[in-house]
Phi, psi and omega in degrees: 000137182275153173270160176112204184254147177212156175282130182303327178299332183275342187238343182253146172298148184306320181296318179292319178301317179298321179294317179298318182296337176291336185251336188206143173223126181124196181294128179228121180265128177242106182289149175285161183289319190271337187235040186308307185290322177294319178296321180294319177298318179298319178299314179301313182295320180295315180296321178297317180298334178273001176088014180284139181291152182304319181297318179289322176300315180301316180296314182292323183271350179074034178229174177279161175296329177299317179294322176303312181296324176296316180297317180292326176294318176303318180297317179297318179295319178297318181291328175294320179300317184281340181259356180290139177296141180246064184268004182259000000 
């Protein structure tokens, strides 16, 4: 199974798609079984890169805005580590 985004019509059986449509219309995130937390972090980072507000990211990812900010802070710290000069 591939990671990323796909059209539900392309990956779900028609009967299941009809059932999902009874409950939801719009962007729906389905986390993988084995990498739930990594996928959620990736989702938060992707949505931020697309300009989505923290409150909306929190709603979509099912976390608090505080957790969204923690994930984004971790990303900033990681990028500083890799971009810091290593002259010693």
